[in-house]
All heavy atoms as a GROMACS GRO file, in nm:
protein
  596
    1MET      N    1  -0.768   0.460   1.238
    1MET     CA    2  -0.767   0.489   1.096
    1MET      C    3  -0.637   0.561   1.057
    1MET      O    4  -0.598   0.655   1.117
    1MET     CB    5  -0.890   0.580   1.064
    1MET     CG    6  -0.910   0.605   0.921
    1MET     SD    7  -1.079   0.660   0.898
    1MET     CE    8  -1.064   0.739   0.743
    2ASN      N    9  -0.573   0.508   0.948
    2ASN     CA   10  -0.447   0.562   0.907
    2ASN      C   11  -0.470   0.683   0.817
    2ASN      O   12  -0.556   0.676   0.726
    2ASN     CB   13  -0.368   0.456   0.830
    2ASN     CG   14  -0.325   0.343   0.913
    2ASN    OD1   15  -0.292   0.352   1.027
    2ASN    ND2   16  -0.336   0.220   0.857
    3PRO      N   17  -0.397   0.788   0.834
    3PRO     CA   18  -0.411   0.905   0.744
    3PRO      C   19  -0.335   0.869   0.612
    3PRO      O   20  -0.219   0.835   0.613
    3PRO     CB   21  -0.342   1.018   0.820
    3PRO     CG   22  -0.244   0.953   0.908
    3PRO     CD   23  -0.306   0.819   0.940
    4VAL      N   24  -0.405   0.874   0.501
    4VAL     CA   25  -0.346   0.839   0.370
    4VAL      C   26  -0.372   0.957   0.274
    4VAL      O   27  -0.487   0.989   0.252
    4VAL     CB   28  -0.400   0.708   0.316
    4VAL    CG1   29  -0.335   0.673   0.184
    4VAL    CG2   30  -0.376   0.594   0.415
    5SER      N   31  -0.268   1.005   0.214
    5SER     CA   32  -0.280   1.109   0.113
    5SER      C   33  -0.242   1.047  -0.027
    5SER      O   34  -0.133   0.996  -0.038
    5SER     CB   35  -0.190   1.227   0.145
    5SER     OG   36  -0.186   1.318   0.036
    6PRO      N   37  -0.330   1.064  -0.125
    6PRO     CA   38  -0.295   1.013  -0.253
    6PRO      C   39  -0.162   1.071  -0.312
    6PRO      O   40  -0.089   1.005  -0.383
    6PRO     CB   41  -0.414   1.051  -0.346
    6PRO     CG   42  -0.528   1.065  -0.246
    6PRO     CD   43  -0.463   1.114  -0.120
    7LYS      N   44  -0.136   1.193  -0.275
    7LYS     CA   45  -0.018   1.263  -0.326
    7LYS      C   46   0.111   1.199  -0.272
    7LYS      O   47   0.215   1.199  -0.341
    7LYS     CB   48  -0.018   1.410  -0.293
    7LYS     CG   49  -0.127   1.486  -0.367
    7LYS     CD   50  -0.125   1.630  -0.326
    7LYS     CE   51  -0.239   1.708  -0.393
    7LYS     NZ   52  -0.241   1.847  -0.345
    8SER      N   53   0.112   1.148  -0.150
    8SER     CA   54   0.231   1.094  -0.088
    8SER      C   55   0.231   0.942  -0.082
    8SER      O   56   0.314   0.886  -0.013
    8SER     CB   57   0.247   1.149   0.050
    8SER     OG   58   0.139   1.111   0.132
    9LEU      N   59   0.145   0.880  -0.162
    9LEU     CA   60   0.132   0.736  -0.158
    9LEU      C   61   0.250   0.664  -0.218
    9LEU      O   62   0.298   0.558  -0.165
    9LEU     CB   63   0.003   0.694  -0.231
    9LEU     CG   64  -0.057   0.564  -0.196
    9LEU    CD1   65  -0.081   0.540  -0.050
    9LEU    CD2   66  -0.190   0.546  -0.269
   10LEU      N   67   0.301   0.710  -0.330
   10LEU     CA   68   0.408   0.643  -0.404
   10LEU      C   69   0.533   0.630  -0.312
   10LEU      O   70   0.572   0.726  -0.248
   10LEU     CB   71   0.444   0.719  -0.532
   10LEU     CG   72   0.543   0.651  -0.622
   10LEU    CD1   73   0.494   0.515  -0.672
   10LEU    CD2   74   0.576   0.743  -0.742
   11ASN      N   75   0.591   0.511  -0.309
   11ASN     CA   76   0.706   0.479  -0.231
   11ASN      C   77   0.683   0.480  -0.079
   11ASN      O   78   0.781   0.474  -0.006
   11ASN     CB   79   0.828   0.565  -0.269
   11ASN     CG   80   0.874   0.545  -0.411
   11ASN    OD1   81   0.875   0.432  -0.458
   11ASN    ND2   82   0.913   0.653  -0.476
   12SER      N   83   0.564   0.486  -0.038
   12SER     CA   84   0.536   0.478   0.106
   12SER      C   85   0.547   0.336   0.154
   12SER      O   86   0.529   0.244   0.078
   12SER     CB   87   0.394   0.536   0.142
   12SER     OG   88   0.296   0.464   0.077
   13LYS      N   89   0.583   0.317   0.284
   13LYS     CA   90   0.607   0.188   0.340
   13LYS      C   91   0.495   0.150   0.432
   13LYS      O   92   0.446   0.233   0.507
   13LYS     CB   93   0.739   0.190   0.413
   13LYS     CG   94   0.856   0.219   0.318
   13LYS     CD   95   0.984   0.242   0.399
   13LYS     CE   96   1.096   0.275   0.296
   13LYS     NZ   97   1.218   0.317   0.366
   14TRP      N   98   0.459   0.018   0.427
   14TRP     CA   99   0.341  -0.034   0.505
   14TRP      C  100   0.376  -0.168   0.565
   14TRP      O  101   0.447  -0.248   0.507
   14TRP     CB  102   0.222  -0.041   0.416
   14TRP     CG  103   0.178   0.088   0.367
   14TRP    CD1  104   0.225   0.158   0.255
   14TRP    CD2  105   0.085   0.177   0.431
   14TRP    NE1  106   0.164   0.278   0.244
   14TRP    CE2  107   0.079   0.297   0.350
   14TRP    CE3  108   0.008   0.172   0.542
   14TRP    CZ2  109  -0.003   0.401   0.380
   14TRP    CZ3  110  -0.075   0.278   0.575
   14TRP    CH2  111  -0.079   0.391   0.496
   15THR      N  112   0.314  -0.195   0.678
   15THR     CA  113   0.323  -0.327   0.740
   15THR      C  114   0.185  -0.392   0.747
   15THR      O  115   0.090  -0.330   0.792
   15THR     CB  116   0.378  -0.316   0.886
   15THR    OG1  117   0.507  -0.258   0.881
   15THR    CG2  118   0.387  -0.452   0.955
   16LYS      N  119   0.172  -0.512   0.693
   16LYS     CA  120   0.046  -0.585   0.691
   16LYS      C  121   0.030  -0.649   0.832
   16LYS      O  122   0.119  -0.712   0.883
   16LYS     CB  123   0.051  -0.693   0.582
   16LYS     CG  124  -0.073  -0.771   0.564
   16LYS     CD  125  -0.173  -0.697   0.482
   16LYS     CE  126  -0.284  -0.788   0.441
   16LYS     NZ  127  -0.408  -0.720   0.414
   17ILE      N  128  -0.090  -0.629   0.887
   17ILE     CA  129  -0.119  -0.688   1.022
   17ILE      C  130  -0.127  -0.840   1.018
   17ILE      O  131  -0.066  -0.907   1.094
   17ILE     CB  132  -0.254  -0.630   1.074
   17ILE    CG1  133  -0.245  -0.482   1.092
   17ILE    CG2  134  -0.295  -0.700   1.206
   17ILE    CD1  135  -0.153  -0.433   1.200
   18THR      N  136  -0.200  -0.896   0.919
   18THR     CA  137  -0.209  -1.040   0.904
   18THR      C  138  -0.113  -1.086   0.798
   18THR      O  139  -0.124  -1.062   0.678
   18THR     CB  140  -0.355  -1.074   0.855
   18THR    OG1  141  -0.446  -1.016   0.942
   18THR    CG2  142  -0.372  -1.228   0.850
   19VAL      N  143  -0.006  -1.156   0.847
   19VAL     CA  144   0.103  -1.198   0.759
   19VAL      C  145   0.060  -1.322   0.683
   19VAL      O  146   0.005  -1.418   0.739
   19VAL     CB  147   0.230  -1.230   0.842
   19VAL    CG1  148   0.339  -1.277   0.751
   19VAL    CG2  149   0.273  -1.103   0.916
   20PHE      N  150   0.082  -1.323   0.550
   20PHE     CA  151   0.053  -1.438   0.466
   20PHE      C  152   0.176  -1.464   0.378
   20PHE      O  153   0.231  -1.368   0.317
   20PHE     CB  154  -0.070  -1.413   0.379
   20PHE     CG  155  -0.106  -1.523   0.288
   20PHE    CD1  156  -0.161  -1.640   0.336
   20PHE    CD2  157  -0.076  -1.513   0.151
   20PHE    CE1  158  -0.191  -1.745   0.251
   20PHE    CE2  159  -0.110  -1.616   0.067
   20PHE     CZ  160  -0.166  -1.733   0.116
   21ASN      N  161   0.221  -1.588   0.374
   21ASN     CA  162   0.335  -1.628   0.290
   21ASN      C  163   0.457  -1.550   0.327
   21ASN      O  164   0.540  -1.508   0.244
   21ASN     CB  165   0.298  -1.607   0.143
   21ASN     CG  166   0.386  -1.688   0.053
   21ASN    OD1  167   0.448  -1.785   0.093
   21ASN    ND2  168   0.403  -1.640  -0.071
   22LYS      N  169   0.477  -1.520   0.455
   22LYS     CA  170   0.587  -1.439   0.512
   22LYS      C  171   0.598  -1.301   0.456
   22LYS      O  172   0.702  -1.232   0.477
   22LYS     CB  173   0.720  -1.516   0.490
   22LYS     CG  174   0.727  -1.650   0.556
   22LYS     CD  175   0.866  -1.711   0.539
   22LYS     CE  176   0.869  -1.850   0.604
   22LYS     NZ  177   0.996  -1.917   0.585
   23GLU      N  178   0.494  -1.253   0.390
   23GLU     CA  179   0.493  -1.116   0.339
   23GLU      C  180   0.434  -1.023   0.443
   23GLU      O  181   0.313  -1.025   0.468
   23GLU     CB  182   0.411  -1.110   0.208
   23GLU     CG  183   0.475  -1.200   0.097
   23GLU     CD  184   0.381  -1.205  -0.027
   23GLU    OE1  185   0.260  -1.175  -0.014
   23GLU    OE2  186   0.434  -1.243  -0.129
   24LYS      N  187   0.514  -0.943   0.501
   24LYS     CA  188   0.472  -0.852   0.611
   24LYS      C  189   0.498  -0.709   0.572
   24LYS      O  190   0.415  -0.622   0.599
   24LYS     CB  191   0.548  -0.886   0.740
   24LYS     CG  192   0.514  -0.800   0.856
   24LYS     CD  193   0.581  -0.849   0.982
   24LYS     CE  194   0.538  -0.763   1.101
   24LYS     NZ  195   0.599  -0.806   1.226
   25HIS      N  196   0.611  -0.680   0.511
   25HIS     CA  197   0.650  -0.537   0.476
   25HIS      C  198   0.626  -0.519   0.330
   25HIS      O  199   0.668  -0.598   0.245
   25HIS     CB  200   0.793  -0.513   0.513
   25HIS     CG  201   0.817  -0.529   0.664
   25HIS    ND1  202   0.897  -0.627   0.717
   25HIS    CD2  203   0.771  -0.455   0.767
   25HIS    CE1  204   0.900  -0.616   0.847
   25HIS    NE2  205   0.822  -0.511   0.878
   26PHE      N  206   0.565  -0.402   0.303
   26PHE     CA  207   0.529  -0.367   0.162
   26PHE      C  208   0.571  -0.225   0.134
   26PHE      O  209   0.582  -0.141   0.222
   26PHE     CB  210   0.379  -0.382   0.141
   26PHE     CG  211   0.330  -0.526   0.142
   26PHE    CD1  212   0.304  -0.587   0.261
   26PHE    CD2  213   0.310  -0.592   0.026
   26PHE    CE1  214   0.260  -0.718   0.266
   26PHE    CE2  215   0.266  -0.726   0.029
   26PHE     CZ  216   0.242  -0.787   0.148
   27ILE      N  217   0.588  -0.195   0.004
   27ILE     CA  218   0.608  -0.058  -0.040
   27ILE      C  219   0.515  -0.032  -0.162
   27ILE      O  220   0.493  -0.126  -0.239
   27ILE     CB  221   0.761  -0.039  -0.081
   27ILE    CG1  222   0.788   0.108  -0.109
   27ILE    CG2  223   0.799  -0.122  -0.199
   27ILE    CD1  224   0.935   0.143  -0.109
   28VAL      N  225   0.462   0.086  -0.170
   28VAL     CA  226   0.377   0.123  -0.284
   28VAL      C  227   0.469   0.152  -0.403
   28VAL      O  228   0.544   0.248  -0.401
   28VAL     CB  229   0.285   0.244  -0.252
   28VAL    CG1  230   0.206   0.280  -0.374
   28VAL    CG2  231   0.198   0.214  -0.130
   29SER      N  232   0.464   0.065  -0.501
   29SER     CA  233   0.560   0.072  -0.613
   29SER      C  234   0.505   0.148  -0.733
   29SER      O  235   0.578   0.189  -0.818
   29SER     CB  236   0.606  -0.067  -0.653
   29SER     OG  237   0.496  -0.144  -0.696
   30GLU      N  238   0.372   0.158  -0.738
   30GLU     CA  239   0.309   0.220  -0.859
   30GLU      C  240   0.174   0.282  -0.817
   30GLU      O  241   0.095   0.218  -0.748
   30GLU     CB  242   0.295   0.114  -0.967
   30GLU     CG  243   0.245   0.176  -1.100
   30GLU     CD  244   0.235   0.065  -1.205
   30GLU    OE1  245   0.305  -0.037  -1.195
   30GLU    OE2  246   0.161   0.087  -1.299
   31VAL      N  247   0.153   0.401  -0.866
   31VAL     CA  248   0.022   0.467  -0.848
   31VAL      C  249  -0.011   0.535  -0.976
   31VAL      O  250   0.071   0.609  -1.031
   31VAL     CB  251   0.028   0.576  -0.738
   31VAL    CG1  252  -0.109   0.642  -0.721
   31VAL    CG2  253   0.070   0.515  -0.601
   32GLU      N  254  -0.132   0.503  -1.029
   32GLU     CA  255  -0.176   0.563  -1.156
   32GLU      C  256  -0.296   0.654  -1.128
   32GLU      O  257  -0.386   0.616  -1.056
   32GLU     CB  258  -0.215   0.462  -1.256
   32GLU     CG  259  -0.103   0.386  -1.317
   32GLU     CD  260  -0.147   0.287  -1.425
   32GLU    OE1  261  -0.248   0.311  -1.493
   32GLU    OE2  262  -0.082   0.182  -1.439
   33PHE      N  263  -0.293   0.776  -1.189
   33PHE     CA  264  -0.400   0.871  -1.172
   33PHE      C  265  -0.475   0.887  -1.308
   33PHE      O  266  -0.410   0.874  -1.412
   33PHE     CB  267  -0.348   1.006  -1.131
   33PHE     CG  268  -0.279   1.004  -0.994
   33PHE    CD1  269  -0.147   0.976  -0.977
   33PHE    CD2  270  -0.361   1.034  -0.882
   33PHE    CE1  271  -0.088   0.978  -0.854
   33PHE    CE2  272  -0.300   1.039  -0.756
   33PHE     CZ  273  -0.168   1.008  -0.742
   34ASN      N  274  -0.600   0.920  -1.300
   34ASN     CA  275  -0.675   0.953  -1.427
   34ASN      C  276  -0.663   1.100  -1.449
   34ASN      O  277  -0.595   1.171  -1.372
   34ASN     CB  278  -0.818   0.903  -1.423
   34ASN     CG  279  -0.903   0.972  -1.317
   34ASN    OD1  280  -0.865   1.068  -1.253
   34ASN    ND2  281  -1.024   0.916  -1.296
   35GLU      N  282  -0.729   1.154  -1.550
   35GLU     CA  283  -0.720   1.295  -1.582
   35GLU      C  284  -0.781   1.386  -1.476
   35GLU      O  285  -0.751   1.507  -1.469
   35GLU     CB  286  -0.784   1.325  -1.718
   35GLU     CG  287  -0.927   1.285  -1.736
   35GLU     CD  288  -0.948   1.138  -1.775
   35GLU    OE1  289  -0.849   1.069  -1.808
   35GLU    OE2  290  -1.062   1.093  -1.764
   36ASP      N  291  -0.868   1.330  -1.390
   36ASP     CA  292  -0.926   1.405  -1.276
   36ASP      C  293  -0.844   1.397  -1.154
   36ASP      O  294  -0.892   1.437  -1.046
   36ASP     CB  295  -1.070   1.356  -1.248
   36ASP     CG  296  -1.161   1.378  -1.366
   36ASP    OD1  297  -1.147   1.477  -1.440
   36ASP    OD2  298  -1.252   1.296  -1.389
   37LYS      N  299  -0.720   1.342  -1.161
   37LYS     CA  300  -0.627   1.330  -1.050
   37LYS      C  301  -0.680   1.229  -0.940
   37LYS      O  302  -0.645   1.243  -0.825
   37LYS     CB  303  -0.596   1.465  -0.984
   37LYS     CG  304  -0.548   1.568  -1.078
   37LYS     CD  305  -0.406   1.550  -1.108
   37LYS     CE  306  -0.357   1.668  -1.191
   37LYS     NZ  307  -0.237   1.646  -1.260
   38LYS      N  308  -0.763   1.137  -0.984
   38LYS     CA  309  -0.808   1.033  -0.891
   38LYS      C  310  -0.728   0.905  -0.920
   38LYS      O  311  -0.698   0.870  -1.036
   38LYS     CB  312  -0.956   1.004  -0.914
   38LYS     CG  313  -1.042   1.127  -0.872
   38LYS     CD  314  -1.187   1.096  -0.877
   38LYS     CE  315  -1.266   1.217  -0.835
   38LYS     NZ  316  -1.409   1.196  -0.841
   39ILE      N  317  -0.703   0.829  -0.812
   39ILE     CA  318  -0.619   0.708  -0.828
   39ILE      C  319  -0.708   0.600  -0.895
   39ILE      O  320  -0.819   0.568  -0.849
   39ILE     CB  321  -0.572   0.663  -0.690
   39ILE    CG1  322  -0.478   0.761  -0.628
   39ILE    CG2  323  -0.508   0.523  -0.699
   39ILE    CD1  324  -0.428   0.727  -0.492
   40ILE      N  325  -0.650   0.544  -1.001
   40ILE     CA  326  -0.718   0.434  -1.070
   40ILE      C  327  -0.644   0.303  -1.048
   40ILE      O  328  -0.705   0.195  -1.072
   40ILE     CB  329  -0.732   0.464  -1.221
   40ILE    CG1  330  -0.602   0.491  -1.285
   40ILE    CG2  331  -0.835   0.577  -1.238
   40ILE    CD1  332  -0.608   0.506  -1.437
   41ARG      N  333  -0.520   0.308  -1.001
   41ARG     CA  334  -0.445   0.186  -0.979
   41ARG      C  335  -0.338   0.210  -0.872
   41ARG      O  336  -0.270   0.311  -0.874
   41ARG     CB  337  -0.378   0.140  -1.105
   41ARG     CG  338  -0.310   0.008  -1.092
   41ARG     CD  339  -0.266  -0.050  -1.232
   41ARG     NE  340  -0.211  -0.182  -1.216
   41ARG     CZ  341  -0.089  -0.213  -1.262
   41ARG    NH1  342  -0.015  -0.129  -1.322
   41ARG    NH2  343  -0.044  -0.334  -1.242
   42CYS      N  344  -0.330   0.110  -0.780
   42CYS     CA  345  -0.226   0.118  -0.677
   42CYS      C  346  -0.164  -0.019  -0.665
   42CYS      O  347  -0.236  -0.117  -0.648
   42CYS     CB  348  -0.288   0.162  -0.542
   42CYS     SG  349  -0.169   0.172  -0.409
   43VAL      N  350  -0.032  -0.027  -0.673
   43VAL     CA  351   0.037  -0.155  -0.667
   43VAL      C  352   0.132  -0.157  -0.548
   43VAL      O  353   0.212  -0.067  -0.528
   43VAL     CB  354   0.123  -0.175  -0.795
   43VAL    CG1  355   0.199  -0.311  -0.790
   43VAL    CG2  356   0.035  -0.174  -0.922
   44MET      N  357   0.113  -0.262  -0.466
   44MET     CA  358   0.197  -0.284  -0.347
   44MET      C  359   0.296  -0.394  -0.381
   44MET      O  360   0.258  -0.495  -0.444
   44MET     CB  361   0.117  -0.328  -0.227
   44MET     CG  362   0.010  -0.233  -0.183
   44MET     SD  363   0.084  -0.099  -0.090
   44MET     CE  364   0.116  -0.173   0.066
   45GLN      N  365   0.424  -0.381  -0.342
   45GLN     CA  366   0.524  -0.480  -0.364
   45GLN      C  367   0.577  -0.527  -0.227
   45GLN      O  368   0.613  -0.453  -0.141
   45GLN     CB  369   0.640  -0.420  -0.442
   45GLN     CG  370   0.751  -0.521  -0.479
   45GLN     CD  371   0.860  -0.455  -0.555
   45GLN    OE1  372   0.917  -0.360  -0.509
   45GLN    NE2  373   0.887  -0.507  -0.675
   46ALA      N  374   0.574  -0.660  -0.214
   46ALA     CA  375   0.628  -0.725  -0.093
   46ALA      C  376   0.779  -0.709  -0.096
   46ALA      O  377   0.842  -0.734  -0.195
   46ALA     CB  378   0.588  -0.870  -0.087
   47VAL      N  379   0.836  -0.672   0.018
   47VAL     CA  380   0.979  -0.650   0.026
   47VAL      C  381   1.059  -0.779   0.023
   47VAL      O  382   1.162  -0.790  -0.042
   47VAL     CB  383   1.014  -0.571   0.154
   47VAL    CG1  384   1.167  -0.558   0.170
   47VAL    CG2  385   0.952  -0.435   0.152
   48ILE      N  386   1.002  -0.887   0.082
   48ILE     CA  387   1.074  -1.015   0.096
   48ILE      C  388   1.093  -1.088  -0.036
   48ILE      O  389   1.197  -1.148  -0.059
   48ILE     CB  390   1.008  -1.102   0.204
   48ILE    CG1  391   1.099  -1.219   0.237
   48ILE    CG2  392   0.874  -1.154   0.152
   48ILE    CD1  393   1.048  -1.299   0.359
   49ASN      N  394   0.996  -1.081  -0.123
   49ASN     CA  395   1.002  -1.158  -0.247
   49ASN      C  396   0.965  -1.078  -0.374
   49ASN      O  397   0.961  -1.135  -0.484
   49ASN     CB  398   0.916  -1.285  -0.238
   49ASN     CG  399   0.775  -1.251  -0.213
   49ASN    OD1  400   0.729  -1.136  -0.223
   49ASN    ND2  401   0.694  -1.354  -0.192
   50HIS      N  402   0.939  -0.950  -0.361
   50HIS     CA  403   0.908  -0.859  -0.470
   50HIS      C  404   0.780  -0.900  -0.544
   50HIS      O  405   0.758  -0.853  -0.663
   50HIS     CB  406   1.026  -0.851  -0.572
   50HIS     CG  407   1.150  -0.807  -0.506
   50HIS    ND1  408   1.173  -0.680  -0.461
   50HIS    CD2  409   1.264  -0.877  -0.474
   50HIS    CE1  410   1.295  -0.671  -0.409
   50HIS    NE2  411   1.353  -0.788  -0.413
   51ALA      N  412   0.691  -0.973  -0.482
   51ALA     CA  413   0.562  -1.002  -0.542
   51ALA      C  414   0.479  -0.876  -0.544
   51ALA      O  415   0.486  -0.792  -0.445
   51ALA     CB  416   0.488  -1.111  -0.460
   52GLU      N  417   0.404  -0.853  -0.650
   52GLU     CA  418   0.328  -0.733  -0.664
   52GLU      C  419   0.175  -0.765  -0.656
   52GLU      O  420   0.130  -0.864  -0.711
   52GLU     CB  421   0.358  -0.657  -0.794
   52GLU     CG  422   0.500  -0.606  -0.792
   52GLU     CD  423   0.528  -0.514  -0.913
   52GLU    OE1  424   0.456  -0.529  -1.016
   52GLU    OE2  425   0.620  -0.433  -0.904
   53TYR      N  426   0.097  -0.670  -0.593
   53TYR     CA  427  -0.043  -0.689  -0.579
   53TYR      C  428  -0.113  -0.557  -0.607
   53TYR      O  429  -0.073  -0.454  -0.556
   53TYR     CB  430  -0.077  -0.734  -0.431
   53TYR     CG  431  -0.010  -0.858  -0.393
   53TYR    CD1  432   0.112  -0.852  -0.319
   53TYR    CD2  433  -0.060  -0.981  -0.422
   53TYR    CE1  434   0.175  -0.967  -0.281
   53TYR    CE2  435   0.002  -1.102  -0.383
   53TYR     CZ  436   0.123  -1.093  -0.313
   53TYR     OH  437   0.185  -1.209  -0.272
   54ASP      N  438  -0.218  -0.564  -0.689
   54ASP     CA  439  -0.307  -0.448  -0.704
   54ASP      C  440  -0.399  -0.443  -0.584
   54ASP      O  441  -0.457  -0.546  -0.548
   54ASP     CB  442  -0.391  -0.464  -0.834
   54ASP     CG  443  -0.314  -0.429  -0.962
   54ASP    OD1  444  -0.197  -0.381  -0.947
   54ASP    OD2  445  -0.364  -0.453  -1.069
   55ILE      N  446  -0.409  -0.326  -0.526
   55ILE     CA  447  -0.497  -0.314  -0.410
   55ILE      C  448  -0.582  -0.188  -0.428
   55ILE      O  449  -0.555  -0.099  -0.507
   55ILE     CB  450  -0.421  -0.301  -0.277
   55ILE    CG1  451  -0.340  -0.170  -0.270
   55ILE    CG2  452  -0.334  -0.420  -0.254
   55ILE    CD1  453  -0.300  -0.132  -0.133
   56ASN      N  454  -0.691  -0.185  -0.350
   56ASN     CA  455  -0.769  -0.061  -0.338
   56ASN      C  456  -0.695   0.025  -0.240
   56ASN      O  457  -0.683  -0.009  -0.120
   56ASN     CB  458  -0.910  -0.095  -0.290
   56ASN     CG  459  -0.995   0.031  -0.277
   56ASN    OD1  460  -0.946   0.145  -0.274
   56ASN    ND2  461  -1.126   0.008  -0.265
   57TRP      N  462  -0.642   0.143  -0.280
   57TRP     CA  463  -0.561   0.225  -0.195
   57TRP      C  464  -0.636   0.264  -0.065
   57TRP      O  465  -0.570   0.295   0.034
   57TRP     CB  466  -0.506   0.343  -0.268
   57TRP     CG  467  -0.611   0.449  -0.301
   57TRP    CD1  468  -0.695   0.452  -0.409
   57TRP    CD2  469  -0.638   0.568  -0.220
   57TRP    NE1  470  -0.775   0.562  -0.402
   57TRP    CE2  471  -0.742   0.633  -0.288
   57TRP    CE3  472  -0.588   0.619  -0.103
   57TRP    CZ2  473  -0.795   0.750  -0.240
   57TRP    CZ3  474  -0.639   0.735  -0.060
   57TRP    CH2  475  -0.743   0.802  -0.125
   58ARG      N  476  -0.770   0.274  -0.070
   58ARG     CA  477  -0.841   0.315   0.050
   58ARG      C  478  -0.835   0.210   0.162
   58ARG      O  479  -0.857   0.238   0.279
   58ARG     CB  480  -0.990   0.340   0.012
   58ARG     CG  481  -1.001   0.471  -0.068
   58ARG     CD  482  -1.148   0.502  -0.102
   58ARG     NE  483  -1.158   0.619  -0.174
   58ARG     CZ  484  -1.161   0.629  -0.308
   58ARG    NH1  485  -1.149   0.525  -0.381
   58ARG    NH2  486  -1.173   0.747  -0.368
   59SER      N  487  -0.801   0.084   0.127
   59SER     CA  488  -0.788  -0.018   0.228
   59SER      C  489  -0.670   0.011   0.325
   59SER      O  490  -0.664  -0.038   0.437
   59SER     CB  491  -0.772  -0.156   0.168
   59SER     OG  492  -0.645  -0.169   0.100
   60LEU      N  493  -0.573   0.097   0.281
   60LEU     CA  494  -0.463   0.132   0.363
   60LEU      C  495  -0.505   0.216   0.487
   60LEU      O  496  -0.433   0.229   0.585
   60LEU     CB  497  -0.359   0.208   0.281
   60LEU     CG  498  -0.288   0.126   0.170
   60LEU    CD1  499  -0.204   0.219   0.085
   60LEU    CD2  500  -0.208   0.014   0.226
   61LYS      N  501  -0.622   0.277   0.472
   61LYS     CA  502  -0.674   0.356   0.584
   61LYS      C  503  -0.718   0.270   0.703
   61LYS      O  504  -0.730   0.319   0.817
   61LYS     CB  505  -0.794   0.439   0.540
   61LYS     CG  506  -0.758   0.551   0.440
   61LYS     CD  507  -0.876   0.629   0.400
   61LYS     CE  508  -0.840   0.738   0.303
   61LYS     NZ  509  -0.952   0.827   0.270
   62ASP      N  510  -0.742   0.145   0.680
   62ASP     CA  511  -0.792   0.051   0.782
   62ASP      C  512  -0.676   0.006   0.873
   62ASP      O  513  -0.588  -0.071   0.833
   62ASP     CB  514  -0.858  -0.068   0.717
   62ASP     CG  515  -0.921  -0.163   0.815
   62ASP    OD1  516  -0.916  -0.137   0.936
   62ASP    OD2  517  -0.980  -0.262   0.771
   63GLY      N  518  -0.676   0.056   0.998
   63GLY     CA  519  -0.574   0.025   1.093
   63GLY      C  520  -0.575  -0.121   1.139
   63GLY      O  521  -0.482  -0.168   1.204
   64LYS      N  522  -0.682  -0.197   1.105
   64LYS     CA  523  -0.689  -0.339   1.139
   64LYS      C  524  -0.620  -0.420   1.037
   64LYS      O  525  -0.596  -0.539   1.056
   64LYS     CB  526  -0.834  -0.378   1.155
   64LYS     CG  527  -0.904  -0.314   1.271
   64LYS     CD  528  -1.044  -0.354   1.284
   64LYS     CE  529  -1.111  -0.285   1.401
   64LYS     NZ  530  -1.254  -0.315   1.412
   65GLN      N  531  -0.588  -0.361   0.920
   65GLN     CA  532  -0.524  -0.437   0.814
   65GLN      C  533  -0.378  -0.390   0.790
   65GLN      O  534  -0.293  -0.467   0.758
   65GLN     CB  535  -0.597  -0.418   0.680
   65GLN     CG  536  -0.736  -0.480   0.674
   65GLN     CD  537  -0.794  -0.463   0.535
   65GLN    OE1  538  -0.730  -0.453   0.433
   65GLN    NE2  539  -0.927  -0.457   0.533
   66TRP      N  540  -0.356  -0.257   0.805
   66TRP     CA  541  -0.225  -0.199   0.773
   66TRP      C  542  -0.176  -0.104   0.881
   66TRP      O  543  -0.254  -0.034   0.943
   66TRP     CB  544  -0.237  -0.120   0.646
   66TRP     CG  545  -0.270  -0.199   0.525
   66TRP    CD1  546  -0.393  -0.218   0.467
   66TRP    CD2  547  -0.178  -0.276   0.444
   66TRP    NE1  548  -0.385  -0.301   0.358
   66TRP    CE2  549  -0.251  -0.337   0.343
   66TRP    CE3  550  -0.041  -0.298   0.452
   66TRP    CZ2  551  -0.191  -0.416   0.246
   66TRP    CZ3  552   0.017  -0.382   0.353
   66TRP    CH2  553  -0.059  -0.439   0.252
   67LEU      N  554  -0.044  -0.096   0.896
   67LEU     CA  555   0.024   0.002   0.978
   67LEU      C  556   0.119   0.083   0.888
   67LEU      O  557   0.178   0.031   0.799
   67LEU     CB  558   0.108  -0.064   1.088
   67LEU     CG  559   0.036  -0.147   1.193
   67LEU    CD1  560   0.136  -0.222   1.282
   67LEU    CD2  561  -0.051  -0.058   1.278
   68ILE      N  562   0.128   0.212   0.918
   68ILE     CA  563   0.218   0.297   0.839
   68ILE      C  564   0.362   0.265   0.882
   68ILE      O  565   0.391   0.258   1.001
   68ILE     CB  566   0.188   0.446   0.863
   68ILE    CG1  567   0.045   0.478   0.820
   68ILE    CG2  568   0.288   0.531   0.794
   68ILE    CD1  569  -0.005   0.617   0.855
   69GLY      N  570   0.448   0.252   0.783
   69GLY     CA  571   0.589   0.224   0.810
   69GLY      C  572   0.610   0.076   0.828
   69GLY      O  573   0.522  -0.007   0.816
   70TRP      N  574   0.738   0.040   0.856
   70TRP     CA  575   0.771  -0.098   0.879
   70TRP      C  576   0.789  -0.122   1.023
   70TRP      O  577   0.878  -0.061   1.088
   70TRP     CB  578   0.901  -0.134   0.800
   70TRP     CG  579   0.884  -0.135   0.653
   70TRP    CD1  580   0.768  -0.142   0.587
   70TRP    CD2  581   0.987  -0.127   0.554
   70TRP    NE1  582   0.790  -0.138   0.449
   70TRP    CE2  583   0.923  -0.127   0.428
   70TRP    CE3  584   1.123  -0.115   0.564
   70TRP    CZ2  585   0.995  -0.122   0.310
   70TRP    CZ3  586   1.194  -0.109   0.443
   70TRP    CH2  587   1.134  -0.113   0.319
   71LYS      N  588   0.710  -0.204   1.080
   71LYS     CA  589   0.710  -0.234   1.225
   71LYS      C  590   0.757  -0.377   1.248
   71LYS      O  591   0.729  -0.463   1.176
   71LYS     CB  592   0.573  -0.213   1.287
   71LYS     CG  593   0.507  -0.082   1.247
   71LYS     CD  594   0.544   0.027   1.343
   71LYS     CE  595   0.460   0.149   1.318
   71LYS     NZ  596   0.498   0.260   1.255
   0.00000   0.00000   0.00000
């Protein structure tokens, strides 16, 4: 399980375990919080082609899907 803090999520780097469309390395490009300081939107950007994906930020905790940093 990856340790993920909502406060340090923006601009963090991640490696996807299962590569699709040559997209392996990602960066968190946008994080939106509501008035209660809870994340309501998290956007990951693929480094290779700058494609953006909305994800559930809690999925980053799954070590079977994501690795912290670029590996």
